[in-house]
Backbone as ProteinMPNN parsed JSONL, in Angstrom:
{"seq_chain_A": "MEKNDHCTDNNTSNRKASEEENKNKLDGKAEANKSTISNNDNTDDEYEETVMVMHLDGKYDANLLRSCILNGGYKLRTKDDGNLVVQIGHSVFNATFTETCGSDLLLPVTGNPNEGNETFDDPITSDIRLVCKKTNNPFFKDPEI", "coords_chain_A": {"N_chain_A": [[-10.965, -12.888, 12.016], [-10.286, -10.096, 13.554], [-11.798, -6.931, 13.066], [-10.779, -3.76, 12.479], [-12.492, -0.57, 14.015], [-11.784, 1.776, 12.237], [-10.605, 0.747, 9.851], [-11.57, -0.618, 6.703], [-12.766, -3.756, 5.35], [-11.757, -4.828, 2.897], [-12.3, -7.774, 1.742], [-14.745, -8.037, 1.579], [-18.266, -8.424, -0.431], [-18.715, -5.815, -1.166], [-16.128, -4.591, -2.678], [-15.635, -3.275, -4.949], [-16.609, -1.191, -4.683], [-15.601, -0.128, -2.295], [-13.331, -0.089, -2.952], [-13.485, 2.087, -5.174], [-14.345, 4.561, -3.516], [-11.579, 4.424, -1.92], [-10.28, 5.89, -4.25], [-11.292, 8.328, -4.407], [-11.225, 9.194, -2.02], [-8.275, 9.599, -2.07], [-8.333, 11.574, -4.151], [-9.508, 13.631, -3.087], [-7.403, 14.104, -1.017], [-5.364, 14.469, -2.824], [-6.23, 17.078, -4.161], [-6.158, 18.692, -2.107], [-3.151, 19.235, -1.526], [-2.567, 20.39, -3.441], [-4.007, 22.593, -3.37], [-3.84, 25.801, -0.881], [-4.309, 27.046, 2.298], [-4.95, 29.913, 3.63], [-4.7, 32.146, 6.502], [-6.259, 34.492, 8.444], [-4.805, 36.72, 8.533], [-3.549, 36.41, 6.014], [-0.168, 35.723, 5.788], [0.564, 33.79, 6.224], [0.928, 30.909, 4.733], [-0.533, 27.744, 4.36], [-0.196, 23.825, 4.397], [-0.864, 20.533, 3.765], [0.665, 17.805, 3.613], [0.519, 14.769, 1.945], [1.281, 11.517, 1.928], [1.798, 8.164, 0.209], [2.002, 4.679, 0.393], [3.635, 2.456, -2.466], [3.609, -0.283, -3.19], [5.416, -2.633, -4.95], [4.48, -5.364, -7.387], [5.871, -8.414, -8.222], [7.735, -9.845, -11.018], [10.568, -7.429, -11.941], [13.483, -5.122, -12.935], [14.922, -3.992, -10.567], [17.22, -1.823, -10.219], [16.691, -0.249, -12.978], [13.951, 0.466, -12.627], [14.397, 2.201, -10.468], [15.807, 4.376, -11.605], [14.262, 5.228, -13.257], [12.329, 5.857, -11.897], [13.796, 8.222, -10.577], [13.974, 9.594, -12.616], [11.634, 10.58, -13.835], [10.053, 9.033, -14.974], [7.615, 7.929, -15.036], [4.26, 6.934, -14.903], [0.786, 7.423, -13.683], [-2.392, 5.686, -14.408], [-5.567, 5.429, -15.395], [-7.607, 2.895, -16.734], [-9.714, 2.226, -19.55], [-12.105, 0.769, -18.382], [-12.036, 1.615, -15.613], [-10.372, 0.698, -13.754], [-6.673, 0.904, -12.515], [-3.595, 1.77, -13.387], [-0.12, 1.779, -13.254], [2.758, 2.881, -14.72], [6.041, 2.414, -14.849], [8.833, 3.283, -16.974], [8.865, 0.906, -18.911], [7.724, -1.099, -17.798], [4.367, -2.486, -16.547], [2.181, -2.41, -14.461], [-0.794, -3.584, -12.776], [-2.752, -1.373, -10.891], [-4.318, -1.27, -7.528], [-5.972, 0.678, -4.806], [-5.251, 0.386, -1.448], [-6.64, 0.57, 2.175], [-4.852, 1.44, 5.0], [-4.731, 1.86, 7.217], [-2.831, 3.321, 8.939], [-0.752, 1.881, 9.209], [1.449, 1.326, 7.934], [4.716, 2.401, 8.318], [7.254, 4.809, 7.7], [10.47, 4.927, 7.791], [12.866, 7.369, 7.097], [16.345, 7.382, 6.254], [19.26, 9.257, 7.285], [22.677, 9.853, 6.482], [25.459, 7.437, 5.826], [24.94, 4.143, 5.702], [26.395, 2.167, 5.647], [28.36, 3.545, 6.739], [28.122, 3.39, 9.075], [27.254, 6.005, 10.541], [24.539, 6.406, 10.442], [21.213, 8.206, 10.745], [18.165, 8.191, 11.734], [15.339, 10.305, 10.696], [12.414, 11.822, 10.741], [9.572, 10.024, 11.543], [6.936, 8.682, 9.154], [3.804, 8.27, 8.35], [1.702, 6.003, 6.427], [-1.942, 6.215, 5.368], [-2.735, 4.95, 3.048], [-2.265, 2.487, 0.682], [-0.759, 1.602, -2.275], [-1.476, -1.084, -4.415], [0.549, -3.087, -6.665], [0.63, -4.86, -9.407], [2.534, -7.017, -11.141], [2.245, -6.844, -14.586], [2.161, -7.738, -18.285], [1.183, -6.456, -20.145], [1.001, -5.187, -23.613], [-0.501, -3.247, -24.39], [-0.339, -0.92, -22.865], [2.047, 0.313, -22.803], [4.289, 2.943, -23.127], [5.904, 4.959, -25.478], [6.786, 7.428, -24.76], [7.639, 7.696, -22.737]], "CA_chain_A": [[-9.952, -12.041, 11.868], [-10.621, -8.861, 14.022], [-12.157, -5.952, 12.306], [-10.999, -2.531, 13.422], [-13.468, 0.186, 13.254], [-11.019, 2.53, 11.258], [-10.422, -0.117, 8.601], [-12.351, -1.447, 5.665], [-12.491, -5.021, 4.886], [-11.868, -4.847, 1.424], [-12.794, -8.925, 1.392], [-16.533, -8.048, 1.389], [-19.097, -8.027, -1.685], [-18.486, -4.336, -1.883], [-15.033, -4.456, -2.399], [-15.424, -2.451, -5.855], [-17.771, 0.165, -3.765], [-14.832, 0.482, -1.413], [-12.112, 0.747, -4.087], [-13.808, 3.66, -5.628], [-14.5, 5.235, -2.644], [-10.524, 4.912, -1.509], [-9.746, 6.655, -5.163], [-12.142, 9.331, -3.699], [-10.525, 9.76, -0.935], [-6.77, 9.579, -3.053], [-8.709, 12.528, -5.064], [-9.874, 14.578, -2.2], [-5.894, 14.443, -0.44], [-4.651, 15.236, -3.846], [-6.313, 18.513, -3.914], [-5.413, 19.103, -0.073], [-1.817, 19.041, -1.596], [-2.467, 21.624, -4.14], [-4.55, 23.97, -2.579], [-3.11, 25.901, 0.274], [-5.114, 27.785, 3.11], [-4.167, 31.193, 4.488], [-5.317, 32.512, 7.728], [-7.187, 35.742, 8.136], [-3.776, 38.027, 8.214], [-2.543, 36.083, 5.004], [0.545, 36.152, 6.176], [0.993, 32.53, 6.312], [0.489, 29.658, 3.969], [0.047, 26.214, 5.594], [-0.819, 22.69, 3.205], [-1.036, 19.098, 4.216], [1.388, 16.782, 2.965], [-0.021, 13.311, 1.875], [2.099, 10.083, 1.642], [1.357, 7.339, 0.037], [3.377, 3.829, 0.199], [3.529, 2.023, -3.465], [4.044, -1.822, -2.971], [5.52, -3.187, -6.426], [4.853, -7.073, -7.035], [6.211, -9.083, -9.635], [9.81, -9.841, -11.389], [11.216, -6.583, -12.568], [14.746, -4.141, -12.709], [15.067, -2.591, -9.619], [17.843, -0.608, -10.768], [16.292, -0.214, -13.981], [13.13, 1.13, -12.136], [14.515, 3.015, -9.568], [16.732, 5.037, -13.101], [13.071, 5.629, -14.702], [11.878, 7.006, -11.071], [13.894, 9.285, -10.119], [14.358, 10.772, -13.69], [10.301, 11.213, -13.987], [9.568, 8.027, -16.155], [6.534, 7.22, -14.554], [2.696, 7.497, -15.005], [-0.234, 6.709, -13.13], [-2.995, 6.044, -15.583], [-6.73, 5.056, -15.389], [-7.801, 2.339, -17.915], [-11.226, 2.288, -20.098], [-12.979, 0.141, -17.362], [-11.87, 2.325, -14.121], [-9.351, 0.035, -13.022], [-6.059, 1.699, -12.559], [-2.489, 1.039, -13.888], [1.307, 2.141, -12.971], [3.679, 2.534, -15.868], [7.721, 2.7, -14.528], [9.192, 2.837, -17.789], [8.311, -0.131, -19.862], [7.198, -2.186, -17.111], [3.457, -1.635, -16.316], [1.255, -2.647, -12.875], [-2.28, -3.251, -12.543], [-3.085, -1.368, -9.11], [-5.225, -1.069, -6.55], [-5.703, 1.251, -3.173], [-6.116, -0.544, -0.049], [-6.098, 1.341, 3.295], [-3.677, 0.689, 5.826], [-4.834, 2.731, 8.833], [-1.679, 3.935, 9.454], [0.318, 0.866, 9.931], [2.986, 1.701, 6.973], [5.821, 3.318, 8.986], [8.385, 4.918, 6.737], [11.508, 5.852, 8.689], [13.594, 8.179, 6.259], [17.714, 7.624, 7.343], [20.04, 10.424, 6.589], [23.905, 9.236, 6.576], [25.478, 6.566, 4.784], [24.558, 2.91, 6.924], [27.863, 1.24, 5.857], [29.851, 3.942, 7.345], [27.697, 3.566, 10.816], [26.784, 7.323, 10.961], [23.16, 6.888, 9.816], [20.466, 8.663, 11.365], [16.387, 8.427, 11.574], [14.657, 11.083, 10.593], [11.199, 11.682, 11.975], [8.797, 8.705, 10.983], [6.003, 9.215, 8.359], [2.789, 6.914, 8.188], [0.822, 6.209, 5.469], [-3.095, 5.77, 5.181], [-3.164, 4.807, 1.571], [-1.142, 1.923, -0.007], [-1.052, 1.216, -4.116], [-0.665, -2.649, -4.52], [0.328, -2.896, -7.832], [0.867, -6.468, -9.752], [3.521, -6.489, -12.942], [1.526, -7.377, -16.143], [2.806, -7.937, -19.473], [-0.162, -5.845, -21.28], [1.65, -4.354, -24.403], [-1.062, -2.215, -24.403], [-0.378, 0.327, -21.996], [3.202, 1.017, -22.88], [4.054, 4.316, -24.002], [7.066, 5.163, -25.811], [6.784, 8.871, -24.838], [8.394, 7.851, -21.113]], "C_chain_A": [[-11.04, -11.301, 12.138], [-10.908, -7.698, 13.406], [-11.882, -4.347, 12.868], [-11.789, -1.327, 12.631], [-13.218, 1.818, 12.184], [-10.968, 1.763, 10.185], [-11.422, -0.56, 7.738], [-11.86, -2.769, 5.732], [-12.732, -5.148, 3.529], [-12.008, -6.441, 0.697], [-14.189, -9.261, 1.577], [-16.988, -8.339, -0.201], [-18.702, -7.043, -2.105], [-17.077, -4.137, -2.323], [-14.639, -3.455, -3.698], [-15.944, -1.207, -5.419], [-16.078, 0.906, -3.235], [-13.164, 0.839, -2.405], [-12.612, 1.927, -4.843], [-13.848, 4.733, -4.796], [-12.553, 5.39, -2.256], [-9.97, 5.926, -2.815], [-10.404, 8.2, -4.984], [-11.131, 9.733, -3.26], [-9.221, 10.726, -1.629], [-6.907, 11.28, -3.687], [-8.37, 13.444, -4.209], [-8.12, 14.966, -1.579], [-5.025, 14.881, -1.421], [-4.825, 16.216, -4.285], [-5.908, 19.531, -2.8], [-4.193, 19.735, -0.798], [-1.475, 20.179, -2.516], [-3.046, 22.459, -3.796], [-3.709, 24.241, -1.237], [-4.215, 27.003, 1.158], [-4.674, 28.632, 3.628], [-5.675, 31.303, 5.522], [-5.731, 33.552, 7.562], [-6.097, 36.956, 8.26], [-3.06, 38.085, 6.821], [-1.265, 36.309, 4.793], [1.483, 35.079, 6.135], [0.306, 31.428, 5.649], [0.633, 28.581, 4.667], [-0.844, 24.942, 4.271], [-0.561, 21.502, 3.906], [-0.331, 18.328, 3.528], [0.874, 14.934, 2.639], [1.023, 12.599, 1.106], [1.75, 9.15, 1.065], [2.308, 6.247, -0.259], [2.796, 2.65, -1.381], [4.236, 0.832, -3.414], [4.229, -2.313, -4.659], [5.644, -4.847, -6.316], [5.056, -7.302, -8.358], [7.468, -8.849, -9.654], [9.876, -8.128, -12.354], [12.915, -6.225, -12.126], [14.893, -3.836, -11.716], [15.754, -1.548, -9.906], [17.181, 0.097, -11.987], [14.703, 0.719, -13.532], [12.962, 2.356, -11.145], [15.077, 4.571, -10.589], [15.063, 5.922, -13.254], [12.26, 6.715, -13.385], [12.067, 8.185, -10.468], [14.262, 10.336, -11.355], [12.732, 11.123, -14.307], [9.372, 10.622, -15.049], [8.653, 7.434, -15.417], [5.116, 7.516, -14.568], [1.631, 6.711, -14.183], [-1.415, 6.967, -13.714], [-4.451, 5.353, -14.634], [-6.955, 4.483, -16.885], [-9.283, 2.569, -18.211], [-12.227, 2.105, -18.897], [-12.569, 0.666, -16.023], [-10.614, 2.005, -13.515], [-7.661, 1.123, -13.453], [-4.457, 1.266, -12.972], [-1.008, 1.936, -13.674], [2.316, 1.691, -13.853], [4.857, 3.237, -15.122], [8.311, 2.302, -15.738], [8.6, 2.379, -18.729], [7.603, -1.032, -19.081], [5.679, -1.04, -16.564], [2.763, -2.473, -15.445], [-0.237, -2.372, -12.692], [-2.121, -2.8, -10.985], [-4.444, -1.195, -8.713], [-5.247, -0.152, -5.025], [-6.442, 0.444, -2.209], [-5.568, 0.506, 1.096], [-5.57, 0.711, 4.169], [-4.087, 1.318, 7.078], [-3.85, 2.972, 9.592], [-0.471, 3.158, 9.908], [1.138, 1.023, 8.838], [3.618, 2.765, 7.605], [7.03, 3.573, 7.762], [9.317, 5.402, 7.605], [12.939, 6.432, 7.56], [15.136, 8.175, 7.161], [18.49, 8.795, 6.495], [21.569, 9.576, 6.944], [24.092, 8.098, 5.953], [25.199, 5.055, 6.108], [25.589, 2.002, 6.753], [28.714, 2.003, 6.57], [29.582, 3.854, 9.346], [27.288, 4.823, 11.4], [25.413, 7.653, 10.693], [22.416, 7.308, 10.923], [19.108, 8.357, 11.224], [15.919, 9.912, 11.526], [12.949, 11.06, 11.522], [10.138, 10.932, 11.218], [7.641, 9.267, 10.323], [5.292, 7.965, 8.306], [2.244, 7.379, 7.089], [-0.737, 5.309, 5.724], [-3.53, 4.824, 4.355], [-2.102, 3.761, 1.306], [-1.699, 1.549, -1.379], [-0.425, -0.13, -4.206], [-0.462, -2.284, -5.899], [1.391, -4.276, -8.283], [1.394, -5.973, -10.902], [2.398, -7.147, -13.736], [2.327, -7.403, -17.086], [2.012, -7.249, -21.224], [0.625, -4.769, -22.124], [0.863, -2.967, -24.283], [-0.874, -0.739, -24.119], [1.375, 0.948, -21.919], [3.494, 2.042, -23.754], [5.368, 4.461, -24.434], [7.82, 6.37, -25.39], [7.718, 9.186, -23.487], [9.709, 7.416, -21.375]], "O_chain_A": [[-12.167, -11.362, 11.644], [-9.818, -7.247, 13.053], [-12.702, -3.798, 13.602], [-11.847, -1.065, 11.43], [-14.023, 2.589, 11.662], [-11.496, 2.382, 9.261], [-12.37, -0.995, 8.391], [-10.711, -3.006, 6.105], [-13.801, -5.535, 3.058], [-11.898, -6.572, -0.522], [-14.704, -10.373, 1.698], [-16.139, -8.461, -1.084], [-18.288, -6.986, -3.263], [-16.923, -2.917, -2.251], [-13.561, -2.86, -3.665], [-15.56, -0.173, -5.963], [-15.553, 1.96, -3.596], [-12.315, 1.73, -2.396], [-11.761, 2.791, -5.052], [-13.446, 5.825, -5.197], [-12.15, 6.55, -2.33], [-9.194, 6.808, -2.447], [-9.844, 9.155, -5.523], [-10.264, 10.431, -3.785], [-9.121, 11.949, -1.722], [-5.963, 12.069, -3.725], [-7.313, 14.073, -4.27], [-7.696, 16.11, -1.746], [-4.042, 15.565, -1.137], [-3.886, 16.698, -4.919], [-5.507, 20.693, -2.737], [-4.187, 20.96, -0.672], [-0.424, 20.818, -2.469], [-2.416, 23.506, -3.943], [-3.083, 23.386, -0.61], [-4.908, 27.753, 0.47], [-3.734, 28.296, 4.348], [-6.843, 30.918, 5.476], [-5.696, 33.89, 6.378], [-6.499, 38.108, 8.095], [-2.36, 38.994, 6.374], [-0.94, 36.98, 3.813], [2.708, 35.158, 6.051], [-0.816, 31.065, 6.003], [1.567, 28.33, 5.429], [-1.789, 25.2, 3.525], [0.175, 21.688, 4.876], [-0.909, 18.088, 2.468], [1.1, 14.071, 3.488], [1.516, 12.907, 0.022], [0.654, 9.031, 1.615], [3.293, 6.478, -0.96], [1.685, 2.121, -1.339], [5.455, 0.858, -3.584], [3.285, -2.332, -5.45], [6.412, -5.503, -5.612], [4.639, -6.699, -9.347], [8.197, -8.157, -8.943], [9.175, -7.908, -13.342], [13.52, -6.838, -11.247], [15.209, -2.661, -11.907], [15.248, -0.426, -9.921], [17.193, 1.318, -11.836], [14.436, 1.679, -14.255], [12.033, 3.145, -10.974], [14.723, 5.697, -10.238], [14.951, 7.144, -13.339], [11.777, 7.83, -13.581], [11.254, 8.978, -9.994], [14.685, 11.486, -11.23], [12.657, 11.928, -15.235], [8.464, 11.122, -15.713], [8.9, 6.27, -15.098], [4.862, 8.631, -14.114], [1.666, 5.486, -14.067], [-1.799, 8.136, -13.749], [-4.38, 4.902, -13.491], [-6.7, 5.089, -17.926], [-10.04, 3.017, -17.351], [-12.985, 2.982, -18.483], [-12.891, -0.134, -15.145], [-9.901, 2.794, -12.894], [-7.567, 1.868, -14.429], [-4.263, 0.076, -12.726], [-1.117, 3.051, -14.186], [2.75, 0.54, -13.9], [4.773, 4.419, -14.792], [8.446, 1.086, -15.874], [7.866, 3.057, -19.448], [6.83, -1.792, -19.663], [5.609, 0.166, -16.323], [2.803, -3.619, -15.893], [-0.778, -1.281, -12.512], [-1.607, -3.465, -10.085], [-5.443, -1.02, -9.41], [-4.41, -0.464, -4.178], [-7.592, 0.015, -2.117], [-4.496, 1.111, 1.063], [-5.704, -0.509, 4.261], [-3.395, 1.007, 8.048], [-3.906, 2.869, 10.817], [0.458, 3.501, 10.639], [2.078, 0.361, 9.278], [3.202, 3.92, 7.514], [7.557, 2.687, 7.089], [8.978, 6.391, 8.254], [13.916, 5.701, 7.397], [15.281, 8.678, 8.276], [18.305, 9.108, 5.319], [21.481, 8.629, 7.725], [23.102, 7.56, 5.457], [25.337, 5.24, 7.317], [25.758, 1.095, 7.568], [29.723, 1.501, 7.064], [30.284, 4.075, 10.333], [26.982, 4.871, 12.591], [25.002, 8.813, 10.67], [22.763, 6.929, 12.042], [18.944, 8.231, 10.011], [16.229, 10.641, 12.468], [12.568, 10.475, 12.536], [9.879, 11.395, 10.107], [7.223, 10.326, 10.791], [5.82, 6.855, 8.237], [2.175, 8.542, 6.691], [-0.801, 4.146, 6.123], [-4.413, 4.006, 4.614], [-0.972, 4.071, 1.684], [-2.875, 1.244, -1.582], [0.781, -0.359, -4.114], [-1.099, -1.358, -6.401], [2.46, -4.621, -7.777], [1.055, -4.984, -11.553], [1.734, -8.052, -13.23], [3.46, -7.038, -16.772], [2.13, -7.389, -22.441], [0.92, -3.677, -21.636], [1.387, -1.865, -24.125], [-1.123, 0.261, -24.793], [1.789, 1.813, -21.147], [3.086, 2.107, -24.914], [6.164, 4.002, -23.614], [9.037, 6.514, -25.512], [8.289, 10.226, -23.16], [10.541, 7.384, -20.468]]}, "name": "protein", "num_of_chains": 1, "seq": "MEKNDHCTDNNTSNRKASEEENKNKLDGKAEANKSTISNNDNTDDEYEETVMVMHLDGKYDANLLRSCILNGGYKLRTKDDGNLVVQIGHSVFNATFTETCGSDLLLPVTGNPNEGNETFDDPITSDIRLVCKKTNNPFFKDPEI"}
């Protein structure tokens, strides 16, 4: 397997350290989203938007998950052992960050594809992917969501 200089190989013995490093990178990017950088004359505020792809793996009701996400019924949590968990409604997923080196490409579609008048907006790339595997652990179910 050829290793790209800009990517990390998460299959090494340092996988745990690499995951922690990826979490720290995301924390920094999240902070960058929250803060604004003002130029010298204080007339323009700028910020950098970060996009992350979340891959859900397992059996679930896609319509129910979509409804929960659109209504804000999701949380990203950290377990006591430091691992991440994504909760969408009552579905719980164990999660890990992976670097994608910008290989996740998202093409936003405007218009209705069924009517043939769809157009693609500017593509978005993601350097971080959150891979989530479904679990049946009732400990993480939160009735408040």
